[in-house]
RODREN-335873 format. One line per 2 residues: their letters; for each residue x, y, z of N, C-alpha, C, CB. Coordinates in nm, 2 decimals, padded with zeros to 4 digits. Glycine has a CB too. Example, Ala and Ser with C-alpha at 12.3 -4.5 7.8 and 13.67 -1.06 7.14 Angstrom:
BEGIN
AS) 01.32,-00.57,00.78,01.23,-00.45,00.78,01.32,-00.33,00.78,01.13,-00.45,00.90 ~ 01.28,-00.22,00.71,01.37,-00.11,00.71,01.29,00.00,00.79,01.41,-00.06,00.57
END
This chain:
BEGIN
XX) -05.52,-00.45,-06.00,-05.61,-00.53,-06.01,-05.67,-00.57,-06.17,-05.70,-00.47,-05.91 ~ -05.71,-00.66,-06.18,-05.79,-00.76,-06.31,-05.93,-00.74,-06.24,-05.73,-00.97,-06.31
XX) -06.01,-00.71,-06.34,-06.17,-00.71,-06.31,-06.21,-00.80,-06.39,-06.26,-00.57,-06.34 ~ -06.34,-00.85,-06.40,-06.37,-00.96,-06.48,-06.47,-00.84,-06.55,-06.43,-01.13,-06.41
XX) -06.48,-00.89,-06.66,-06.56,-00.77,-06.77,-06.62,-00.90,-06.91,-06.41,-00.60,-06.85 ~ -06.74,-00.86,-06.92,-06.76,-00.97,-07.02,-06.73,-00.93,-07.18,-06.91,-01.00,-07.02
XX) -06.73,-01.03,-07.29,-06.69,-00.97,-07.38,-06.77,-00.88,-07.47,-06.64,-01.04,-07.43 ~ -06.91,-00.89,-07.44,-07.00,-00.79,-07.50,-06.98,-00.70,-07.45,-07.13,-00.80,-07.49
XX) -06.92,-00.62,-07.24,-06.93,-00.50,-07.23,-06.78,-00.44,-07.30,-06.97,-00.46,-07.08 ~ -06.72,-00.54,-07.29,-06.58,-00.49,-07.38,-06.65,-00.46,-07.53,-06.46,-00.64,-07.39
XX) -06.71,-00.55,-07.58,-06.78,-00.50,-07.69,-06.82,-00.37,-07.68,-06.88,-00.58,-07.71 ~ -06.84,-00.33,-07.61,-06.99,-00.20,-07.63,-06.88,-00.10,-07.57,-07.19,-00.21,-07.49
XX) -06.70,-00.05,-07.49,-06.67,-00.01,-07.46,-06.56,00.01,-07.53,-06.70,-00.02,-07.38 ~ -06.50,-00.09,-07.65,-06.42,-00.03,-07.80,-06.56,00.03,-07.90,-06.34,-00.20,-07.90
XX) -06.66,00.00,-07.90,-06.75,00.01,-07.97,-06.75,00.20,-07.94,-06.88,-00.11,-07.91 ~ -06.74,00.22,-07.82,-06.80,00.37,-07.77,-06.72,00.48,-07.80,-06.81,00.38,-07.60
XX) -06.55,00.36,-07.78,-06.44,00.42,-07.82,-06.37,00.51,-07.97,-06.38,00.31,-07.79 ~ -06.40,00.35,-08.05,-06.39,00.31,-08.17,-06.46,00.40,-08.26,-06.43,00.19,-08.18
XX) -06.56,00.38,-08.28,-06.68,00.40,-08.34,-06.68,00.53,-08.32,-06.80,00.33,-08.29 ~ -06.69,00.59,-08.23,-06.70,00.77,-08.23,-06.59,00.81,-08.29,-06.70,00.85,-08.07
XX) -06.46,00.84,-08.31,-06.37,00.82,-08.42,-06.33,00.77,-08.55,-06.33,00.79,-08.38 ~ -06.35,00.73,-08.58,-06.38,00.62,-08.66,-06.44,00.70,-08.80,-06.48,00.51,-08.58
XX) -06.34,00.73,-08.90,-06.34,00.82,-09.03,-06.45,00.81,-09.13,-06.23,00.81,-09.10 ~ -06.51,00.67,-09.12,-06.59,00.60,-09.20,-06.76,00.66,-09.11,-06.53,00.41,-09.20
XX) -06.69,00.72,-09.01,-06.87,00.74,-08.94,-06.93,00.88,-09.01,-06.86,00.76,-08.72 ~ -07.09,00.90,-09.04,-07.11,01.04,-09.08,-07.16,01.10,-09.01,-07.16,01.07,-09.19
XX) -07.17,01.20,-09.12,-07.22,01.35,-08.96,-07.26,01.33,-08.89,-07.30,01.46,-08.95 ~ -07.40,01.20,-08.97,-07.51,01.21,-08.81,-07.47,01.07,-08.74,-07.73,01.21,-08.84
XX) -07.32,01.04,-08.69,-07.31,00.96,-08.64,-07.35,00.85,-08.66,-07.32,00.97,-08.57 ~ -07.34,00.79,-08.76,-07.38,00.66,-08.79,-07.28,00.60,-08.90,-07.52,00.67,-08.85
XX) -07.23,00.46,-08.89,-07.14,00.39,-08.95,-07.17,00.47,-09.13,-07.18,00.21,-08.92 ~ -07.09,00.46,-09.18,-07.06,00.51,-09.33,-07.02,00.35,-09.40,-06.90,00.65,-09.34
XX) -07.00,00.29,-09.35,-06.96,00.15,-09.42,-07.04,00.14,-09.52,-06.98,00.01,-09.33 ~ -07.03,00.03,-09.63,-07.15,-00.02,-09.68,-07.24,-00.12,-09.64,-07.13,-00.04,-09.79
XX) -07.15,-00.19,-09.51,-07.20,-00.35,-09.47,-07.13,-00.31,-09.34,-07.14,-00.53,-09.57 ~ -07.22,-00.20,-09.24,-07.17,-00.16,-09.08,-07.16,-00.33,-09.00,-07.33,-00.02,-08.99
XX) -07.22,-00.46,-09.02,-07.23,-00.56,-08.92,-07.13,-00.64,-08.99,-07.37,-00.62,-08.89 ~ -07.08,-00.53,-09.14,-06.92,-00.66,-09.16,-06.76,-00.61,-09.11,-06.88,-00.69,-09.37
XX) -06.82,-00.52,-09.03,-06.70,-00.44,-08.98,-06.57,-00.58,-08.95,-06.74,-00.34,-08.82 ~ -06.48,-00.56,-08.99,-06.36,-00.66,-08.95,-06.35,-00.69,-08.74,-06.19,-00.56,-09.03
XX) -06.40,-00.54,-08.72,-06.34,-00.54,-08.58,-06.46,-00.56,-08.50,-06.26,-00.40,-08.53 ~ -06.55,-00.58,-08.55,-06.70,-00.66,-08.45,-06.71,-00.74,-08.50,-06.84,-00.62,-08.43
XX) -06.73,-00.78,-08.64,-06.76,-00.94,-08.68,-06.69,-01.02,-08.60,-06.72,-01.00,-08.83 ~ -06.55,-01.03,-08.56,-06.45,-01.12,-08.53,-06.39,-01.10,-08.36,-06.33,-01.10,-08.66
XX) -06.47,-00.99,-08.33,-06.48,-00.93,-08.13,-06.42,-01.03,-08.04,-06.66,-00.89,-08.06 ~ -06.51,-01.14,-08.07,-06.53,-01.25,-07.96,-06.33,-01.29,-07.96,-06.68,-01.40,-08.02
XX) -06.32,-01.30,-08.13,-06.16,-01.36,-08.12,-06.03,-01.24,-08.01,-06.10,-01.37,-08.31 ~ -06.10,-01.14,-08.13,-05.99,-00.98,-08.10,-05.98,-00.97,-07.95,-06.07,-00.81,-08.16
XX) -06.09,-01.00,-07.89,-06.11,-00.95,-07.70,-06.03,-01.10,-07.72,-06.32,-00.93,-07.58 ~ -06.03,-01.19,-07.69,-05.98,-01.35,-07.70,-05.80,-01.30,-07.71,-06.07,-01.47,-07.88
XX) -05.77,-01.25,-07.78,-05.62,-01.26,-07.83,-05.58,-01.18,-07.72,-05.57,-01.19,-07.99 ~ -05.60,-00.99,-07.75,-05.60,-00.93,-07.66,-05.52,-00.97,-07.53,-05.71,-00.92,-07.64
XX) -05.67,-01.03,-07.43,-05.67,-01.08,-07.32,-05.60,-01.23,-07.31,-05.80,-01.08,-07.29 ~ -05.52,-01.29,-07.38,-05.43,-01.41,-07.40,-05.28,-01.33,-07.37,-05.45,-01.48,-07.58
XX) -05.31,-01.19,-07.41,-05.17,-01.11,-07.40,-05.09,-01.04,-07.35,-05.16,-01.06,-07.44 ~ -05.02,-01.00,-07.26,-04.96,-00.91,-07.15,-04.87,-00.80,-07.17,-04.89,-00.98,-07.06
XX) -04.86,-00.75,-07.24,-04.75,-00.68,-07.30,-04.74,-00.52,-07.30,-04.76,-00.73,-07.42 ~ -04.64,-00.45,-07.26,-04.67,-00.24,-07.28,-04.62,-00.28,-07.41,-04.54,-00.06,-07.16
XX) -04.54,-00.34,-07.54,-04.55,-00.32,-07.64,-04.66,-00.37,-07.69,-04.45,-00.36,-07.69 ~ -04.66,-00.30,-07.80,-04.80,-00.33,-07.96,-04.72,-00.41,-08.01,-04.84,-00.19,-08.11
XX) -04.63,-00.47,-08.03,-04.57,-00.57,-08.13,-04.63,-00.75,-08.06,-04.36,-00.55,-08.14 ~ -04.62,-00.82,-07.92,-04.68,-00.90,-07.91,-04.84,-00.91,-07.93,-04.64,-00.93,-07.80
XX) -04.90,-00.82,-07.91,-05.07,-00.77,-07.97,-05.07,-00.81,-08.07,-05.13,-00.61,-07.99 ~ -04.98,-00.76,-08.19,-05.01,-00.80,-08.31,-04.97,-00.90,-08.37,-05.01,-00.72,-08.38
XX) -04.89,-01.00,-08.32,-04.90,-01.15,-08.35,-05.00,-01.17,-08.28,-04.78,-01.24,-08.31 ~ -05.05,-01.16,-08.19,-05.18,-01.21,-08.12,-05.27,-01.24,-08.24,-05.26,-01.10,-08.02
XX) -05.30,-01.10,-08.29,-05.41,-01.05,-08.36,-05.42,-01.11,-08.49,-05.41,-00.92,-08.37 ~ -05.28,-01.11,-08.52,-05.22,-01.18,-08.67,-05.28,-01.36,-08.64,-04.99,-01.15,-08.70
XX) -05.20,-01.46,-08.58,-05.24,-01.59,-08.58,-05.38,-01.64,-08.51,-05.13,-01.66,-08.52 ~ -05.44,-01.53,-08.45,-05.61,-01.53,-08.37,-05.70,-01.50,-08.45,-05.65,-01.44,-08.26
XX) -05.66,-01.43,-08.56,-05.85,-01.30,-08.57,-05.78,-01.28,-08.72,-05.88,-01.08,-08.43 ~ -05.65,-01.27,-08.82,-05.67,-01.26,-08.94,-05.64,-01.38,-08.99,-05.61,-01.15,-09.00
XX) -05.60,-01.50,-08.90,-05.58,-01.61,-08.99,-05.70,-01.71,-09.04,-05.48,-01.68,-08.93 ~ -05.79,-01.65,-08.89,-05.99,-01.67,-08.97,-06.08,-01.57,-09.04,-06.11,-01.69,-08.83
XX) -06.00,-01.46,-09.08,-06.07,-01.38,-09.13,-06.11,-01.35,-09.30,-06.01,-01.30,-09.07 ~ -06.26,-01.37,-09.34,-06.26,-01.41,-09.48,-06.18,-01.28,-09.55,-06.42,-01.44,-09.54
XX) -06.13,-01.24,-09.53,-06.04,-01.12,-09.58,-05.91,-01.17,-09.63,-06.02,-01.01,-09.46 ~ -05.86,-01.26,-09.55,-05.72,-01.31,-09.53,-05.71,-01.40,-09.66,-05.69,-01.41,-09.38
XX) -05.66,-01.40,-09.74,-05.61,-01.49,-09.84,-05.53,-01.66,-09.79,-05.50,-01.38,-09.91 ~ -05.51,-01.69,-09.88,-05.44,-01.82,-09.84,-05.27,-01.80,-09.80,-05.45,-01.91,-09.96
XX) -05.23,-01.72,-09.88,-05.10,-01.71,-09.86,-05.04,-01.60,-09.75,-05.05,-01.70,-09.98 ~ -05.15,-01.57,-09.66,-05.15,-01.48,-09.56,-05.17,-01.35,-09.57,-05.06,-01.49,-09.50
XX) -05.19,-01.28,-09.70,-05.21,-01.16,-09.76,-05.32,-01.12,-09.71,-05.21,-01.15,-09.89 ~ -05.33,-00.99,-09.71,-05.49,-00.91,-09.74,-05.48,-00.78,-09.77,-05.59,-00.91,-09.61
XX) -05.57,-00.76,-09.85,-05.55,-00.64,-09.91,-05.61,-00.52,-09.82,-05.61,-00.65,-10.06 ~ -05.66,-00.56,-09.76,-05.74,-00.41,-09.65,-05.67,-00.42,-09.47,-05.99,-00.45,-09.63
XX) -05.55,-00.49,-09.47,-05.48,-00.47,-09.39,-05.41,-00.33,-09.39,-05.41,-00.57,-09.40 ~ -05.37,-00.18,-09.31,-05.28,-00.11,-09.32,-05.40,-00.02,-09.36,-05.16,-00.14,-09.39
XX) -05.56,-00.06,-09.41,-05.57,00.06,-09.50,-05.72,00.08,-09.48,-05.54,00.03,-09.67 ~ -05.80,-00.04,-09.51,-05.94,-00.03,-09.50,-05.99,-00.10,-09.39,-06.00,-00.07,-09.60
XX) -05.91,-00.18,-09.35,-05.94,-00.27,-09.24,-05.89,-00.19,-09.08,-05.85,-00.44,-09.27 ~ -06.04,-00.17,-09.01,-06.13,-00.09,-08.86,-06.00,-00.17,-08.80,-06.35,-00.14,-08.79
XX) -05.97,-00.30,-08.80,-05.87,-00.34,-08.68,-05.76,-00.31,-08.68,-05.84,-00.45,-08.66 ~ -05.68,-00.29,-08.84,-05.57,-00.29,-08.82,-05.56,-00.13,-08.78,-05.50,-00.35,-08.94
XX) -05.63,-00.02,-08.83,-05.64,00.07,-08.84,-05.64,00.14,-08.63,-05.76,00.08,-08.96 ~ -05.68,00.06,-08.57,-05.74,00.13,-08.45,-05.70,00.03,-08.35,-05.92,00.16,-08.46
XX) -05.63,-00.05,-08.36,-05.59,-00.15,-08.27,-05.49,-00.12,-08.21,-05.57,-00.26,-08.30 ~ -05.39,-00.02,-08.13,-05.36,00.05,-08.03,-05.47,00.05,-07.95,-05.31,00.17,-08.06
XX) -05.51,00.13,-08.02,-05.67,00.20,-07.94,-05.73,00.06,-07.84,-05.84,00.25,-08.11 ~ -05.78,-00.04,-07.95,-05.86,-00.13,-07.92,-05.81,-00.22,-07.81,-05.90,-00.19,-08.03
XX) -05.67,-00.19,-07.81,-05.57,-00.29,-07.74,-05.57,-00.21,-07.57,-05.37,-00.30,-07.83 ~ -05.53,-00.04,-07.58,-05.60,00.04,-07.50,-05.73,00.03,-07.47,-05.60,00.12,-07.53
XX) -05.82,00.02,-07.46,-05.95,00.02,-07.42,-05.97,-00.09,-07.35,-06.02,00.03,-07.51 ~ -05.94,-00.24,-07.41,-05.97,-00.35,-07.31,-05.90,-00.34,-07.21,-05.95,-00.48,-07.35
XX) -05.74,-00.32,-07.28,-05.68,-00.33,-07.09,-05.69,-00.23,-06.99,-05.52,-00.35,-07.08 ~ -05.71,-00.10,-06.98,-05.79,-00.06,-06.91,-05.95,-00.09,-06.86,-05.77,00.01,-06.95
XX) -06.06,-00.12,-06.92,-06.14,-00.17,-06.90,-06.13,-00.30,-06.76,-06.16,-00.19,-07.01 ~ -05.99,-00.43,-06.83,-06.02,-00.53,-06.71,-05.89,-00.45,-06.64,-06.01,-00.72,-06.72
XX) -05.83,-00.35,-06.61,-05.72,-00.33,-06.49,-05.58,-00.32,-06.50,-05.73,-00.44,-06.41 ~ -05.57,-00.39,-06.64,-05.45,-00.40,-06.66,-05.36,-00.27,-06.71,-05.45,-00.50,-06.75
XX) -05.22,-00.28,-06.71,-05.12,-00.18,-06.77,-05.08,-00.14,-06.93,-04.99,-00.22,-06.71 ~ -05.17,-00.11,-07.01,-05.09,-00.15,-07.12,-05.08,00.03,-07.13,-05.18,-00.27,-07.26
XX) -04.96,00.07,-07.14,-04.90,00.24,-07.16,-04.92,00.24,-07.38,-04.63,00.25,-07.07 ~ -05.01,00.29,-07.40,-05.02,00.35,-07.50,-04.92,00.47,-07.56,-05.13,00.39,-07.49
XX) -04.88,00.51,-07.41,-04.76,00.61,-07.49,-04.66,00.59,-07.51,-04.73,00.71,-07.47 ~ -04.64,00.45,-07.51,-04.52,00.35,-07.52,-04.47,00.30,-07.63,-04.54,00.23,-07.47
XX) -04.54,00.34,-07.76,-04.58,00.31,-07.92,-04.54,00.40,-07.95,-04.71,00.30,-07.97 ~ -04.48,00.43,-08.07,-04.38,00.50,-08.15,-04.54,00.57,-08.24,-04.23,00.38,-08.26
XX) -04.49,00.70,-08.24,-04.57,00.78,-08.34,-04.66,00.71,-08.39,-04.51,00.83,-08.44 ~ -04.59,00.67,-08.48,-04.67,00.56,-08.63,-04.67,00.43,-08.60,-04.57,00.56,-08.79
XX) -04.76,00.32,-08.52,-04.74,00.20,-08.52,-04.69,00.13,-08.60,-04.80,00.16,-08.49 ~ -04.66,-00.01,-08.58,-04.70,-00.07,-08.69,-04.84,-00.14,-08.69,-04.59,-00.15,-08.71
XX) -04.88,-00.15,-08.86,-04.97,-00.27,-08.86,-04.98,-00.41,-08.83,-05.01,-00.28,-08.94 ~ -05.09,-00.42,-08.83,-05.10,-00.56,-08.83,-05.05,-00.61,-08.99,-05.26,-00.61,-08.78
XX) -05.02,-00.67,-09.01,-04.93,-00.78,-09.16,-04.86,-00.65,-09.22,-05.08,-00.88,-09.32 ~ -04.78,-00.53,-09.12,-04.65,-00.49,-09.17,-04.56,-00.48,-09.13,-04.65,-00.42,-09.21
END
């Protein structure tokens, strides 16, 4: 059964799950990035949520494609040739995409099985 959850509610759920485990979080529990408001995960979160909600799969690859097409394509960090120096490393969305998909799918009552992922899932753009 799919439930109606607002984008703000989804963002709060993802923040609770991802930020708590983020490697950039300080010992005091605050975001350790130079500009927390510029985190690519949340700067473009409405597009992230829309791309994930428009995709339905038990595999990660369709979600990766949806993020690349709908989020990366408008991100200021992506160059005109489609490359991004932050993907796979410094990009929070790239690092945490499986967990983000899982959180959104669970919050909306859909059935993404993270266990179906390989131990090292493919990264956005990789």
